[in-house]
Backbone as CSV, one residue per row, in Angstrom:
resi,resn,N_x,N_y,N_z,CA_x,CA_y,CA_z,C_x,C_y,C_z
1,UNK,0.973,-0.985,0.045,-0.173,0.164,-0.107,0.690,1.052,-0.114
2,UNK,0.666,2.168,-0.932,1.481,3.167,-0.786,1.108,4.554,-0.065
3,UNK,2.339,5.190,-0.184,1.634,6.227,1.285,0.600,7.043,0.801
4,UNK,-0.209,7.542,-0.662,-1.090,8.229,-0.254,-2.332,7.198,0.378
5,UNK,-2.373,6.242,-0.069,-3.769,5.401,0.410,-3.525,5.196,1.896
6,UNK,-2.448,4.871,2.053,-2.323,4.768,4.056,-2.513,5.957,4.537
7,UNK,-2.060,7.335,3.556,-3.190,8.385,4.234,-4.273,8.527,4.591
8,UNK,-5.241,8.103,2.994,-6.426,8.356,3.046,-7.416,7.147,3.858
9,UNK,-6.645,6.201,4.121,-7.321,5.036,4.802,-6.820,5.583,6.628
10,UNK,-5.913,6.410,6.895,-5.626,6.911,8.363,-7.078,8.088,8.332
11,UNK,-6.931,9.085,7.289,-8.152,9.908,7.644,-9.448,9.185,7.856
12,UNK,-9.549,8.102,6.877,-10.913,7.938,6.881,-11.144,6.806,8.290
13,UNK,-10.098,6.586,8.921,-9.925,5.805,10.431,-10.727,7.470,11.745
14,UNK,-9.451,8.201,11.236,-9.914,9.450,12.447,-11.633,9.890,12.167
15,UNK,-11.836,10.159,10.657,-13.282,10.438,10.623,-14.098,9.708,11.677
16,UNK,-13.922,8.195,11.112,-15.009,7.227,12.035,-14.886,7.231,13.347
17,UNK,-13.220,7.817,13.440,-13.481,7.697,15.385,-14.497,9.007,15.975
18,UNK,-14.052,10.199,14.951,-14.778,11.278,15.369,-16.346,11.112,15.495
19,UNK,-16.525,10.606,13.863,-18.380,10.538,14.072,-18.613,9.426,15.105
20,UNK,-17.820,8.448,15.968,-18.125,7.767,16.644,-18.389,8.455,17.845
21,UNK,-17.148,9.375,18.216,-17.125,10.459,19.596,-18.459,10.931,20.019
22,UNK,-18.437,11.741,18.508,-19.889,12.494,18.217,-21.431,11.787,18.313
23,UNK,-21.649,10.392,18.425,-22.404,10.233,18.366,-22.614,9.730,19.830
24,UNK,-22.065,9.205,20.753,-21.422,9.086,21.882,-22.039,10.370,22.928
25,UNK,-21.421,11.213,22.172,-21.466,12.211,23.101,-23.027,12.802,22.860
26,UNK,-23.730,12.778,21.772,-25.037,13.312,21.555,-25.872,12.129,22.441
27,UNK,-25.741,10.955,22.519,-26.715,9.755,23.358,-26.313,10.556,24.851
28,UNK,-25.206,10.682,25.243,-25.000,11.320,26.229,-25.488,12.497,26.488
29,UNK,-25.797,13.432,26.097,-26.796,14.427,25.978,-28.008,13.941,26.066
30,UNK,-28.447,13.407,24.868,-29.948,13.404,25.486,-30.581,12.606,27.155
31,UNK,-29.010,10.984,27.089,-29.984,11.200,28.377,-29.880,11.725,29.616
32,UNK,-28.960,12.623,29.371,-28.954,14.119,30.747,-30.232,14.405,30.570
33,UNK,-30.289,15.176,29.170,-31.713,16.043,29.332,-33.019,15.111,29.413
34,UNK,-32.758,13.863,29.170,-34.297,12.906,29.524,-34.546,13.050,31.110
35,UNK,-33.407,12.286,31.875,-32.733,12.329,33.687,-33.551,13.450,33.647
36,UNK,-32.991,15.153,33.393,-33.141,16.356,34.175,-34.884,16.487,34.307
37,UNK,-35.475,16.199,32.737,-37.140,16.543,32.462,-37.787,15.808,33.696
38,UNK,-37.508,14.082,33.444,-37.916,13.351,34.145,-37.883,13.770,35.915
39,UNK,-36.576,14.094,36.520,-36.862,14.659,37.698,-37.330,16.004,37.718
40,UNK,-37.227,16.873,37.055,-37.770,18.238,37.007,-39.864,17.562,37.171
41,UNK,-40.358,16.796,36.433,-41.739,17.011,36.698,-42.005,16.251,37.613
42,UNK,-41.294,14.951,38.461,-41.462,14.215,39.404,-41.584,14.988,40.683
43,UNK,-40.674,16.250,40.680,-40.424,17.100,41.968,-41.893,17.846,42.639
44,UNK,-42.576,18.049,41.060,-43.282,19.311,41.779,-44.460,18.146,42.419
45,UNK,-45.236,17.440,41.932,-46.186,16.635,42.993,-45.840,15.739,44.269
46,UNK,-44.401,15.521,43.979,-43.714,14.897,45.146,-43.498,16.300,46.553
47,UNK,-42.911,16.960,45.733,-43.402,18.280,47.135,-44.843,18.408,47.281
48,UNK,-45.942,18.696,46.668,-46.696,18.846,46.830,-47.787,17.775,47.732
49,UNK,-47.045,16.349,47.494,-48.251,15.204,48.602,-47.120,15.480,50.125
50,UNK,-45.829,15.564,49.977,-44.915,16.490,51.223,-45.271,17.029,52.171
51,UNK,-45.918,18.861,51.114,-46.483,19.527,51.993,-47.869,19.391,52.504
52,UNK,-48.450,18.632,51.682,-49.622,17.944,52.572,-49.996,17.456,53.501
53,UNK,-49.027,16.392,53.617,-49.200,15.313,54.828,-48.102,16.096,55.561
54,UNK,-47.113,16.595,55.867,-46.379,17.301,56.851,-47.430,18.065,57.526
55,UNK,-48.614,19.245,56.764,-49.380,19.936,57.499,-50.343,19.235,58.287
56,UNK,-50.687,17.967,57.312,-51.689,17.183,58.399,-51.221,16.542,59.648
57,UNK,-49.809,16.149,59.462,-49.238,15.349,60.765,-49.324,16.610,61.596
58,UNK,-48.503,17.965,61.263,-48.090,18.831,62.387,-48.706,19.753,62.808
59,UNK,-49.971,20.314,62.050,-50.704,20.858,62.258,-52.456,20.672,63.019
60,UNK,-53.165,21.217,63.537,-53.719,21.248,64.431,-55.123,21.342,63.330
61,UNK,-55.312,20.456,62.753,-56.756,20.826,61.553,-58.097,20.376,61.781
62,UNK,-59.043,20.779,61.881,-60.377,20.544,61.646,-60.573,19.028,60.723
63,UNK,-61.303,18.180,60.935,-61.144,16.899,60.559,-61.716,17.299,58.678
64,UNK,-62.911,18.047,58.580,-62.761,18.325,57.060,-61.359,19.090,56.594
65,UNK,-60.924,19.699,56.631,-59.665,20.399,56.332,-58.521,19.122,56.151
66,UNK,-58.585,18.560,57.118,-57.565,17.148,56.769,-57.490,16.343,55.958
67,UNK,-59.014,15.959,55.710,-59.693,15.077,54.631,-59.352,15.955,53.207
68,UNK,-59.255,17.029,53.378,-59.060,18.108,52.106,-57.851,17.765,51.532
69,UNK,-57.088,17.617,52.890,-55.683,17.851,52.123,-54.765,16.274,51.718
70,UNK,-55.480,15.667,52.887,-55.037,13.756,52.144,-56.025,13.624,51.002
71,UNK,-56.931,14.152,50.621,-57.307,14.113,49.821,-56.327,14.797,48.002
72,UNK,-56.234,16.027,48.156,-55.252,16.399,47.567,-53.755,15.897,47.272
73,UNK,-53.413,15.135,48.528,-52.093,14.331,48.596,-52.677,13.197,47.701
74,UNK,-53.239,12.335,47.934,-53.980,10.920,46.727,-53.933,11.431,45.743
75,UNK,-54.721,12.460,45.289,-55.019,12.830,44.021,-53.505,13.163,43.165
76,UNK,-52.736,13.571,43.939,-51.146,14.231,43.175,-50.504,12.732,43.301
77,UNK,-50.606,12.075,44.177,-50.042,10.417,44.206,-50.647,9.486,42.859
78,UNK,-51.417,9.989,42.687,-51.837,9.262,41.653,-51.420,9.434,39.983
79,UNK,-51.670,10.918,40.064,-50.839,11.661,39.098,-49.763,11.255,38.800
80,UNK,-48.573,10.765,40.008,-47.089,11.177,40.214,-47.366,9.096,39.430
81,UNK,-47.866,8.730,39.613,-47.931,7.572,38.845,-48.418,7.311,37.422
82,UNK,-49.267,8.185,37.093,-49.705,8.139,35.950,-48.606,9.042,35.064
83,UNK,-47.589,9.803,35.845,-46.340,10.165,34.902,-45.459,9.480,34.950
84,UNK,-45.544,8.873,35.684,-43.969,7.719,35.982,-44.245,6.401,34.512
85,UNK,-45.990,6.063,34.631,-45.704,5.279,33.697,-45.892,5.656,32.247
86,UNK,-46.534,7.112,31.877,-46.251,7.722,30.435,-44.691,8.184,29.984
87,UNK,-43.851,7.960,31.405,-42.270,8.316,31.043,-41.838,6.971,30.949
88,UNK,-42.505,5.833,30.978,-41.821,4.395,30.526,-41.963,4.343,28.301
89,UNK,-42.840,5.107,28.050,-43.449,4.756,26.517,-42.778,6.436,25.668
90,UNK,-42.923,7.092,26.730,-42.083,8.538,25.600,-41.641,9.556,26.315
91,UNK,-40.696,10.524,26.135,-40.194,11.696,26.799,-41.197,12.932,26.697
92,UNK,-41.380,13.758,27.641,-42.247,14.818,27.922,-41.948,15.778,26.736
93,UNK,-40.593,15.606,26.027,-40.071,16.232,25.203,-40.135,15.940,23.762
94,UNK,-40.674,14.434,23.515,-40.641,13.773,22.462,-41.992,14.511,21.615
95,UNK,-41.938,15.182,20.404,-43.377,15.006,19.426,-43.841,14.735,18.477
96,UNK,-42.870,13.585,18.324,-42.682,13.147,17.157,-43.942,11.388,17.129
97,UNK,-44.493,11.461,18.317,-45.886,10.945,18.581,-47.047,11.201,17.946
98,UNK,-47.343,12.256,17.122,-48.701,12.617,16.545,-49.282,13.371,17.733
99,UNK,-50.512,14.417,17.704,-51.398,15.136,17.917,-52.121,14.548,18.930
100,UNK,-52.322,15.119,19.885,-53.375,14.348,21.027,-54.124,14.364,20.872
101,UNK,-54.877,13.500,21.004,-56.676,13.374,20.981,-57.536,13.611,22.015
102,UNK,-57.129,13.653,22.969,-57.805,13.854,24.236,-58.129,15.022,24.207
103,UNK,-59.292,15.194,25.168,-59.877,16.035,25.463,-60.158,16.441,27.262
104,UNK,-59.976,17.841,28.100,-59.878,18.019,28.921,-60.415,19.622,29.448
105,UNK,-61.069,19.825,30.661,-61.419,21.078,30.983,-60.671,21.566,31.825
106,UNK,-59.976,22.591,30.887,-58.715,23.020,31.573,-59.026,23.796,32.771
107,UNK,-60.235,24.883,32.902,-60.251,25.060,34.296,-60.415,24.098,35.511
108,UNK,-61.271,22.480,35.683,-61.072,22.061,36.416,-59.001,21.438,36.877
109,UNK,-58.325,21.973,35.723,-56.921,21.303,35.605,-56.416,22.736,36.670
110,UNK,-56.551,23.545,36.229,-55.803,24.817,36.532,-56.288,24.793,38.452
111,UNK,-57.538,24.444,38.624,-57.993,24.209,40.152,-57.018,23.558,40.568
112,UNK,-57.156,21.915,39.718,-56.028,21.258,40.790,-54.937,21.463,40.737
113,UNK,-54.101,22.263,40.063,-52.968,22.906,39.872,-52.762,23.326,41.138
114,UNK,-53.482,24.569,41.043,-53.435,25.298,42.276,-53.579,24.652,43.806
115,UNK,-54.586,23.521,43.776,-54.022,23.069,45.086,-53.026,22.333,45.260
116,UNK,-52.975,21.554,44.495,-51.202,20.894,44.687,-50.124,21.992,44.602
117,UNK,-50.219,23.327,44.466,-48.733,24.233,44.815,-49.550,25.497,46.100
118,UNK,-50.449,24.931,46.253,-50.670,25.792,47.639,-50.011,26.048,48.720
119,UNK,-49.257,24.913,48.954,-48.227,25.040,50.083,-46.877,25.941,49.804
120,UNK,-46.802,25.876,48.349,-45.622,26.340,47.751,-45.879,28.078,47.509
121,UNK,-47.232,28.698,47.763,-47.891,29.833,47.322,-47.747,30.312,48.856
122,UNK,-48.192,29.267,49.756,-48.065,29.706,51.433,-46.935,30.084,52.280
123,UNK,-45.564,29.355,51.511,-44.164,29.328,52.096,-43.896,30.731,51.637
124,UNK,-44.316,31.322,50.691,-43.605,32.551,50.163,-44.756,33.748,50.340
125,UNK,-45.759,33.216,51.001,-46.921,34.341,51.331,-47.616,34.899,50.267
126,UNK,-47.809,34.225,48.958,-48.206,34.939,48.078,-49.467,35.066,47.489
127,UNK,-50.244,35.999,47.190,-51.508,35.775,47.043,-51.524,35.754,45.506
128,UNK,-52.765,34.529,45.365,-52.739,34.291,44.219,-54.339,34.637,43.664
129,UNK,-54.511,35.349,42.623,-55.528,36.053,42.077,-56.024,35.359,40.712
130,UNK,-57.586,34.721,40.232,-57.891,34.236,39.448,-59.605,34.804,38.522
131,UNK,-59.170,34.147,37.277,-60.335,34.632,36.889,-60.574,33.461,35.585
132,UNK,-61.700,32.616,35.802,-61.810,31.507,35.170,-63.603,31.945,34.453
133,UNK,-63.499,30.998,33.449,-65.130,31.121,33.176,-65.684,29.279,33.866
134,UNK,-67.057,28.905,33.624,-67.035,27.755,34.245,-66.589,27.071,33.924
135,UNK,-66.521,26.130,32.353,-65.475,25.257,31.835,-65.090,25.854,30.880
136,UNK,-63.633,25.424,30.335,-63.321,25.797,29.101,-62.428,24.476,28.328
137,UNK,-62.898,23.677,27.150,-62.422,22.263,27.158,-61.411,22.510,25.637
138,UNK,-60.387,21.871,25.893,-59.712,21.968,24.979,-58.724,20.594,24.649
139,UNK,-58.452,20.794,23.997,-57.748,19.574,23.058,-55.983,18.943,23.433
140,UNK,-56.003,18.409,24.645,-55.040,18.358,25.290,-55.300,17.182,26.503
141,UNK,-54.387,16.214,26.681,-54.583,15.401,28.015,-54.502,16.028,29.111
142,UNK,-55.345,15.844,29.826,-55.717,16.321,31.274,-53.771,16.398,32.184
143,UNK,-53.773,15.437,32.281,-52.295,15.343,32.886,-51.218,16.204,32.335
144,UNK,-51.389,16.246,31.277,-50.354,16.858,30.377,-50.529,18.658,30.913
145,UNK,-52.240,18.817,30.447,-51.802,20.047,30.952,-51.850,20.578,32.189
146,UNK,-51.809,19.949,33.189,-51.579,19.913,34.535,-49.811,20.380,34.825
147,UNK,-49.445,19.360,33.694,-47.787,19.628,33.534,-47.214,21.066,33.278
148,UNK,-48.353,21.533,32.290,-47.813,22.721,31.901,-48.378,23.900,32.760
149,UNK,-49.305,23.665,33.213,-49.835,24.802,33.730,-49.304,24.758,35.210
150,UNK,-48.676,23.735,35.752,-48.193,23.703,36.836,-46.490,24.592,36.507
151,UNK,-45.890,24.156,35.781,-44.693,24.663,35.625,-44.501,26.086,35.359
152,UNK,-45.855,26.734,35.175,-45.944,28.364,34.805,-46.264,29.019,36.070
153,UNK,-47.475,28.066,36.417,-47.785,28.767,38.158,-46.284,28.784,39.140
154,UNK,-45.954,27.613,39.645,-44.978,27.452,40.390,-43.196,28.522,39.769
155,UNK,-43.459,28.733,38.316,-42.353,29.717,38.304,-42.618,31.201,38.403
156,UNK,-44.140,31.539,38.464,-44.539,32.671,38.917,-44.154,33.133,40.440
157,UNK,-44.622,32.166,41.422,-44.608,31.949,42.682,-43.433,32.137,42.728
158,UNK,-42.423,31.649,42.348,-41.052,31.583,42.932,-40.161,32.635,42.069
159,UNK,-40.397,33.305,41.450,-39.405,34.523,40.429,-40.432,35.952,40.743
160,UNK,-41.525,35.687,41.398,-42.281,37.037,41.564,-41.699,37.415,42.830
161,UNK,-42.431,38.663,43.755,-42.073,39.135,44.885,-42.621,38.250,46.073
162,UNK,-41.578,37.855,47.526,-42.473,37.593,48.515,-43.261,38.301,48.662
163,UNK,-44.552,37.680,49.231,-45.332,38.791,49.984,-46.461,38.928,49.114
164,UNK,-46.005,38.907,47.876,-46.145,39.388,46.419,-47.849,38.461,45.996
165,UNK,-47.726,39.198,44.263,-49.187,38.723,43.810,-48.975,37.918,42.446
166,UNK,-49.717,36.685,42.402,-49.789,35.881,40.967,-51.277,36.292,40.530
167,UNK,-51.357,36.325,38.867,-52.422,36.302,38.505,-52.854,35.510,37.247
168,UNK,-53.773,34.636,38.011,-54.027,33.349,36.701,-55.236,33.775,36.007
169,UNK,-55.585,33.539,34.571,-56.708,33.923,34.093,-57.023,32.981,32.889
170,UNK,-57.970,32.584,32.508,-58.383,31.651,31.573,-59.899,32.269,30.430
171,UNK,-59.407,32.062,29.137,-60.981,32.492,28.705,-60.869,31.609,27.519
172,UNK,-61.663,32.043,26.982,-61.808,31.334,25.470,-62.290,32.242,24.160
173,UNK,-61.473,31.698,23.230,-61.386,32.960,21.835,-60.652,32.617,20.847
174,UNK,-61.389,33.020,19.857,-60.837,32.905,18.590,-60.560,31.270,17.869
175,UNK,-61.201,29.951,18.930,-60.865,28.817,18.750,-59.965,28.081,19.622
176,UNK,-59.387,28.602,20.498,-58.615,28.297,21.494,-58.781,28.587,22.675
177,UNK,-58.659,27.969,23.594,-58.443,28.113,25.346,-57.172,28.960,25.395
178,UNK,-57.177,30.408,25.982,-56.188,30.964,26.671,-55.756,30.913,27.980
179,UNK,-54.415,30.427,28.459,-54.438,30.362,29.965,-52.837,31.657,30.095
180,UNK,-53.624,32.272,30.961,-52.226,33.597,31.135,-52.382,33.482,32.572
181,UNK,-50.684,33.378,33.226,-49.993,33.742,34.373,-49.109,34.682,34.544
182,UNK,-49.591,35.485,35.492,-48.556,36.933,35.572,-48.157,36.680,36.978
183,UNK,-46.839,37.460,37.058,-46.457,37.857,37.995,-45.432,39.345,38.559
184,UNK,-45.300,40.079,39.325,-44.915,40.660,39.910,-43.314,41.122,40.071
185,UNK,-42.310,39.817,39.187,-41.076,39.617,39.849,-40.603,40.899,38.656
186,UNK,-39.177,40.376,38.398,-38.599,41.029,37.669,-38.578,41.284,35.749
187,UNK,-39.527,40.151,35.538,-40.034,40.106,34.290,-38.451,39.480,33.489
188,UNK,-38.751,39.047,32.164,-37.972,38.378,31.025,-37.715,39.705,30.373
189,UNK,-36.290,39.771,30.009,-36.223,40.440,28.685,-35.992,40.453,27.614
190,UNK,-36.911,41.467,26.724,-37.254,41.112,25.380,-36.544,39.998,24.461
191,UNK,-35.072,40.302,24.926,-34.350,39.409,24.042,-34.171,38.076,24.254
192,UNK,-34.446,37.875,25.491,-34.578,36.272,25.756,-35.889,35.524,26.031
193,UNK,-36.644,36.530,25.370,-38.155,35.652,25.356,-38.409,34.385,24.642
194,UNK,-37.614,34.225,23.604,-37.524,32.618,22.690,-36.830,31.855,23.433
195,UNK,-35.663,32.618,23.893,-34.805,31.422,24.200,-35.073,30.539,25.550
196,UNK,-35.465,31.271,26.301,-36.101,30.832,27.887,-36.945,29.629,27.555
197,UNK,-37.631,29.249,26.322,-37.955,28.154,26.292,-37.043,26.838,25.881
198,UNK,-35.823,27.301,25.394,-34.857,26.230,24.906,-34.312,24.845,26.135
199,UNK,-34.323,23.934,25.951,-33.629,23.097,27.189,-32.544,23.642,27.693
200,UNK,-32.155,23.533,29.351,-31.467,24.171,29.906,-31.364,25.382,29.782
201,UNK,-31.715,26.102,28.987,-31.910,27.981,29.507,-32.759,28.221,30.338
202,UNK,-32.230,29.437,31.485,-32.615,30.048,32.647,-32.826,31.687,32.203
203,UNK,-33.763,32.150,32.534,-33.498,33.812,32.730,-32.587,34.331,32.998
204,UNK,-31.944,35.377,32.448,-30.842,36.060,33.037,-30.963,36.840,34.267
205,UNK,-32.482,37.117,34.526,-32.539,38.011,35.970,-33.299,37.379,37.138
206,UNK,-33.227,35.772,36.817,-33.466,34.654,37.607,-33.254,34.709,38.871
207,UNK,-34.073,34.879,39.401,-32.835,35.324,41.674,-32.648,33.623,42.292
208,UNK,-33.538,32.561,41.585,-33.562,31.144,42.178,-33.133,30.331,41.051
209,UNK,-32.287,28.916,41.983,-31.942,27.947,41.441,-33.464,27.097,40.581
210,UNK,-32.850,26.690,38.987,-33.562,26.034,38.311,-33.143,25.060,37.664
211,UNK,-33.381,24.372,36.453,-33.283,23.337,35.987,-33.014,23.827,34.622
212,UNK,-33.968,24.634,34.288,-34.163,25.306,32.692,-35.036,24.171,32.133
213,UNK,-35.499,23.298,32.672,-36.290,22.609,31.765,-37.947,22.569,31.651
214,UNK,-38.192,22.780,32.637,-39.947,23.480,32.756,-40.096,24.131,31.899
215,UNK,-39.927,25.235,31.112,-40.604,25.937,29.783,-40.527,25.357,28.839
216,UNK,-39.458,24.753,28.445,-39.177,23.768,27.613,-40.359,22.328,27.283
217,UNK,-40.635,21.805,28.591,-41.789,21.301,28.999,-43.168,21.682,28.297
218,UNK,-43.430,23.256,28.946,-44.473,23.370,28.235,-44.933,23.417,26.910
219,UNK,-43.577,24.545,26.214,-43.448,24.040,24.960,-43.425,22.966,24.403
220,UNK,-43.189,22.090,24.278,-43.508,20.782,24.084,-44.523,20.735,23.954
221,UNK,-44.954,20.651,25.227,-46.767,20.079,25.355,-47.724,20.926,24.292
222,UNK,-47.768,22.005,24.551,-48.465,23.104,23.681,-48.076,22.851,22.295
223,UNK,-47.259,22.734,21.841,-47.012,22.095,20.008,-47.795,20.987,19.901
224,UNK,-47.482,20.010,20.984,-47.919,18.776,20.984,-49.511,18.652,20.629
225,UNK,-50.235,19.654,21.740,-51.217,19.704,21.388,-51.963,20.681,20.105
226,UNK,-50.798,21.168,19.583,-51.935,22.030,18.220,-51.231,23.808,18.682
227,UNK,-50.771,23.797,19.590,-51.156,25.528,20.562,-49.747,25.636,20.745
228,UNK,-49.347,27.459,21.405,-48.212,27.679,21.605,-48.418,28.230,22.683
229,UNK,-46.740,29.089,22.805,-47.277,29.410,24.358,-45.579,30.683,24.049
230,UNK,-45.861,31.916,24.678,-44.987,32.550,24.824,-45.056,33.570,25.907
231,UNK,-44.177,34.559,26.311,-44.065,35.494,27.070,-44.316,36.937,27.166
232,UNK,-44.454,37.977,27.552,-44.666,39.354,27.072,-44.250,39.895,28.519
233,UNK,-44.735,41.152,28.882,-44.616,42.068,30.005,-45.668,41.948,30.484
234,UNK,-46.134,41.698,32.080,-47.038,41.968,32.876,-47.236,43.287,33.596
235,UNK,-49.008,43.744,33.161,-49.398,44.720,34.352,-48.561,44.546,35.793
236,UNK,-48.238,43.576,36.202,-48.378,43.143,37.622,-46.685,44.005,37.909
237,UNK,-45.984,43.868,36.348,-44.529,44.666,36.581,-43.712,43.372,36.117
238,UNK,-43.760,42.231,36.335,-42.883,40.879,36.002,-43.200,40.333,34.283
239,UNK,-43.081,39.257,34.546,-43.875,38.314,33.369,-45.290,37.928,33.135
240,UNK,-45.798,38.005,32.281,-46.656,37.547,31.546,-46.766,36.315,30.513
241,UNK,-46.848,34.836,31.415,-47.019,33.862,30.175,-48.316,33.513,29.162
242,UNK,-48.320,33.385,28.753,-49.455,33.096,27.691,-49.770,31.602,27.240
243,UNK,-50.168,30.348,27.379,-50.346,29.321,26.905,-51.602,29.154,26.105
244,UNK,-51.376,28.610,25.158,-52.937,28.643,24.237,-52.908,27.300,23.487
245,UNK,-53.842,26.735,24.201,-54.429,25.333,23.157,-55.924,25.396,22.351
246,UNK,-56.113,24.572,21.680,-56.881,24.314,20.751,-58.088,23.936,21.468
247,UNK,-59.389,24.794,21.210,-60.566,24.113,21.918,-60.845,22.817,21.593
248,UNK,-61.589,21.882,22.620,-62.061,20.496,22.330,-63.374,20.743,22.081
């Protein structure tokens, strides 16, 4: 084998090694993303369950309140089980399996989410104001709707002001169900309003720890359902996230 042939063979081998390294790196990055997504989505219901159980165990509650808290914890435990089962089949960030054909009452899912996040809001003494119709049905799975709404509301509670206010509204218009979540925090700079929906991206102005996964999950769920999500400035002074889902 002459020197030119040897050189080409060496270059081919080096290219194959480089390709193998890139594929291994891509698979490693995907594994980290999936694990981060799973951890992020499991954390919220687990925190809710723990908060309600600790309140029942440590506080002197009347029987009706204790039962309501236990029912909320049970509901979140069941949702947690469904979430784990769903993750066995497909990642929350995977949009390749087609549009979701389920329908849910978005108002019911928002109310369930507020029950779930009540301990988080109480810990920061955040007042939550709401404005909902009696019902608003959208083409999205109920659990997926809770995942999306919970990420938006939890962000608003955590990144708004302590002792502050979060406003949540829902309405039907133009063939969509519109959900708006607003806070009184520092907001999102215009130049970062698209990037924050990417995996691992966090707002530069945020003052609290986070994984940068939650908004990517919201975007994935919205687009899978045929909707969208964006952020703008709130009249409260912070961020106003709008989640739009097709009416069911």
